[in-house]
Phi, psi and omega in degrees: 000320172298321180295320183295312179303316178302316184295316181299318183293316177299318183291321182294315180301317179299310181301312186291320178297317177297319186288316189266334180256348176241302186293314187298308176308312174304306185297321181297308182300311185293317180295317178303316181299310185300314182296321180291321178293319180295312176296332176277000180082005180297313177297323176299319180294316176304307173307315182292326181284326187271338189299318179292336179287322190254003174304317182299344184257011173091017182254137177260182179299320178292325176299321175294319180299320175303321181290320176295326183288312183293326184279332187237359176236282179190167186296332181280342181303318181292358182292320176297317182292320174301319180296325174299316179297316178299316182285325189271002175095012173302146178291156179295330177295320176286330174297309181305314183297315178300318181292322179296320178301313181299318183291337184268349188266160183281127179281128183300328179295348174249314188291318182291320175291334177283348172300329181287343179263358180117003182290133176281099189289322180300318175293321178299315182299316179304307184289331180296318178295318174300308182297325180290316174302315178296318177296322178299305182297319176299319183290315186291318180263345181246274187295334179242025180295336179271356180287155181297135183249008183284124175255143177270161172304125190241141177267114181254020174284129178272105177280121184205163180298158180247161181228076183263351183227167174303323174296321178292319176301313178307311181303311183304309184290325175299315182291323177292324178292326176291323178292316180296319173303316178300319182289320183289318180293320180295338179288331189303309189299312178293332173294314184293317184290312186293317177297329175294320183290311182299315183288327173294316177298323183291321186290328181276357175088000181299318180290323178293324176296320181291317175304313179298325183290317188266341186304313180304318178293323174298311178300324184292336177256007175084019185261163183268113179301337179294347181279349180312299188297306184294326177295309178304317184293318182301307182288337177268320187241353171104171183295328177291324178290321175299319178304316177302315184291317178297321177303316178299314181297317179291328174294323182280351178082011178275352178210171181199195192288330178295323179282325179295328181268358180271216185298336179301328184295320178280322181288325189248341181258084177189158182271017178275066179223174183305306179296320183291317173299315177302321180290316183291321180282002176277002183292333180169170185293319178285333172300311179298325187287340186250014187293327185291309176296330178295314182296324179296313180297315178301319181302321175293321174296322177292321174296323174296324180287319181299316176299311177306307177297323181297326181278329187246347180281000000 
């Protein structure tokens, strides 16, 4: 019992430190910046200019906005945009392409805080864009080509607050801060539970046994056996939980920036995991219906990101 309590307390301390001292400050600054750009109409201008260029890969104006949200806000931010696409008459084929892109890209709530751990954020952002576009095109022309492509007349105007005065700017920043706090607070339960399980398995020797069992196979294909633990954590508990594990490993000296910026950046930093998919498909009925072709397309995009990071990391 003493061992269990010690594991829980250690996991809780690590989860709170990661959420409030790493995740929260980054999210406050980036969300404030994004919301101010949104309120000033800058994002509307960017979306309007990029829409004609990205239509050929199956993305609409709202799809482009979803890409900005996942890369600069959090993995959950595109849920509202996907819901708008569902409600405003976007075709199932376009929804699938957008969902695939989102699931293949790097989520800001992991990539930005991990920059403090040595992650090359600029490189991650570049390959995130490439992987997302590949995922969207692969889904639109491949896995989702038989989905309905008929669109209703669609309102792609993004309704949001404006910031024309000092009070308006302050209101936008306050709302962004509250949103960032909600993201950081919401990450704590999953972090505590996942870190508790991982630390308990480590104390019992289960993780060492699994690593020893799989290491020869991974070494044979040139992969890092040290990625076993964060990979299992990521796909079962999500990106934020994986970030907690990587933070522990880096502090212990068993991992470092070289590992972060290699194939691991493409393999681990995206929302194609159990919690991520569950959150994204909650956006609407038609979004949930197209998750399978979208996940297949996202898998192709993630593979491209892994190869890219392996070559340039």
